[in-house]
N, C-alpha and C positions, 0 to 999 in steps of 0.2 A: 589494611589489605585483606581481601577475602581469603579464606583457607581454601587450598586446592582440594577438589573432590577426590575421593578414593579411587575413582575410575580414571583420573587424569594421567596421561602418559606424556612425558616431555621428551621430545626427540630433536630439539633445536641444536644445531651444531655450531652456530656462529658466535654465541655469547654465553659466557659462564660467569656467575657471581661467586665471589669468595669472601669469607669473613675471617679476618685475622684475630689474634689473641686479644687485641684491644677493642674488638667489636666493630672495626671499620670494614665496610663492604667495598670491594673493588670489582671491576668488570674486566674480563679478558676475552679477546676474540681469537679464534683459530680457524684458518681457512681449511677447506676440504674439497677435493675433487669428486668424491663419491658421496652418495646419499647415505645417511645412517641406516635407513631401511629401504631396500630396493623393492618398492611396491607401486611404481608408477602405473603398471598394467592394471592394477585394481581400481584406479580412478577414485581413490578415497573410500571405496567400499571394503572396509577392513573389519567389519563385524562389531564396530563400536556401538554400544547400546545408546549413545547420545545422538548419533548422526542420522538424519532422515536420508533416504535413498530416492533419488529422482528416477522414477521408472521410465519416464519419457526421454531420458538423456543417456541411453545405453547403460542404465543402472549405475550412474555415477553418484557420488555423495553430493549432498546439498552444498552449493557454493554461490549463494546469491545474497545481495543486500536484502535484509528482512523487512521489506515494505509490506503494507497491509495486503496487497494482492497476492504476493508470494506466500506470506504467512497463512493466509486462508486456504491456499492449496495444500500446503504442508500439513496443516491441522485437520482438514476435512476431506480432501480429495483422495479417496482410497485408490482410485485408478491412476493417479498421477504420482503419488508419493507413498513409499513404505515408511510409516512413521517409526521412530526408534522405540525400542522396548521400554525405556525408562520414561516415556511420555504417557504410558498407561496410568490410570488412576483406579484405585480399589478402595471402596468405601470403608471396608473393615480395617485396612492397613493404613490408609492416608485420610484421617478424619478432617484435616484442615483444608482450607481453600487451596486449590492448586493454581500455580502460575507457570505458564509455558514461557520460557525465556530463550531467546535466540541470541547467542554470542557467536558472531561470524567474523572471521578474518578472511575477507574476500581475496581470492587469488586471481592475478592477471597474467599477462604474457611476460614472465620474468620479473614482475613487480607485484607488490602488495597494494591492493586498491582500497585499503582501509579496514578498520575494526568497527563493527556495528553491534549494538545491543538493543534489543526490543523485547518488552515483556507484555504478556496478555494474561490477565487473571480471570479465572473462572470463579466469580464471586458468589454464585448461587449453586446449590446442589442440583437444581433442575438443569442448569447449563452443563454441569459435569455429566449428567445423565445423557444429554444430547451428545456430548463428546465421546462417551464410551459405548453408546448404542450404534451399531452399524447402520441401521435404517435412519436414525436421527442424524448421524454424521453425513449420510447421503443427502438428507434434506438441507442441512446447513451448507453443504457443498453447492447444492443447486441455488439456494438463496444468495450465497455470497457471489456466485457467478452472475446471477441476475443483477446484484448490486454493482458489480464491476462493469457490466454492460451498460448500466445507467450512467456510470461515471464517464465511460467512453462516449456515450451519446451526448452527455452534457458538454464534453470537451469539443466534439467534432460537429454536432448538429445544432447546438445552441450558442455556445460562447464564441467559437471560431468565426462563424458568419457575421456575428454582431461586431466582433473586434476588427475584422477585415473591412466591414462597412465604415467603422470609425476612421480608420487610417486612410481608406480610399475615398473619403469625403462624401459618403452617402450615395454611391452609384445605384442606378436602377437594377443592376445585376452585379453580384460579387465576382471579382476576378480571383479565382483560387490559384491561378498560375503565377500571380504576382509574388515573386520570391522576397522582395524587399518588405512588402506588406506582411507576408507570411512570417518573416523573422520577427517583425515587431509584435505581431499577434501572439507568437509562440512564447514570448517572455511573460505574457499575462496568463497563459495557459499552464505554465509550469507550476505555479503556486497551488493549483487545484489539489495535488496530492498532499501538500502540507496542511491544507484545511481538512482533508478527509482522514488523514492518518490517525489523529488522536481519538476519533469517534467511530471509526468503521465497525469495530466489533461490538461496541455498545448498541449501535443501530441493528447489527445483524442479530444479536440475541433478542432484542426487543421485537423484531419482526418475527423471529422464530417463536416467541411466546404468544404473540397475537398478530394475526395477519393485518389487522387494521393499522398497525404501527408502520406499515410500509409507506403510508402517507407522510409520516414524520420524516422519513428518509428523503422522500421526494421534495418535501418542503425545505429540508436542509440543503439539498442540492440547488434549489431555487435561490435560497439566501446566499449561498456561496457564489453563484453566478452573478447575482446583483452586486455583491461586494467587490468582486474582481473587475466587473465591468465599470463600476464607479471609479476604482483606482486607475483604470486605463484612461478614463475620460480626463482625469486631472493631468495625465502625462501626454495627452494628445498633442502632437506638434502641428496643429492646424489652428488658425486664428480667424477672427471676424465672423461674417455671416456663414462662411463655409463650415466653421466649427459647429455653429448652432444647427445647421442642416444635417451635418454628419451625426451628431449626437441624437437628434430627433429620429432619424431614419434607423440608426443602429439600435436605439432603445426599443423601437417598434418591432424590429426583427428579433431582438432578444426575447421579448415577451411572446411573440407569435411562435418563435421556434421552440420555446419551452412548452407552450400549450400543445403544439402539434406533436412534439416528441414524447411527452409524458401524458398524453390524453387518456390512456388506459388506466393511469394511476390517480388522476385528479378527480376530486369530488365535484359533481355537477353543481353549478351555481343556481340557487333557487330564485324564483321570481321576486321574492321579498328582498333578497340581497341585491338584485339588479336595481330595484326601485330605490332602495336606501343608498346604493352606491352612486 
């Protein structure tokens, strides 16, 4: 078990652990009608040096699942979050690589919605410089926002039309109001975040280091779309010649949608490549 940090304050009133003379540990629970600390009006903004403050949510403490999109805002968006004091890094004091770790117990309406842990290491000193410089943090915030917008575009402008075309058996025009088809398509859109989550910050810093690396990000999105589209094909509940037609038209829309959506990022195809292709 990890040792508790010196700044840790325990205020749980429901469970207590006791160790007897024989070394056995037992748990006891005691009910209480009153909170141990009456601070609901503070909305979690208690001056804790570990907690980010959401400036866009009436200055409430951070209380969200630490996905890549939220983490990027906490780490880099100076206008959206007031980052905690202990997230600062000082070269003279902290010579080792820094890791930002999100340990979040998400609160719901009278329930706990789960404990989540996510880490993001700043593995190079240059990346720590980005993180500590106000102007560089603003640049990272802008780049991460652009990356998030490309993810949204991949989901809604590239994959969704292709998936709807699959399930609707290759119509001349996609029916976006078809709720049954939309529900089927959504199950193949949900895994997008799972594919992006492990590599988002790797691509962000690569792009920050060299603008040419934005192509690698777009290529990754293209690969992700192709993989998810292929999985959906195998699960398509359409048979016979209708299946062949649906896949052919959907595949064409997938490619056309990707080129149209990310045209500004794509490298032009040379005449030699056209001939060889």
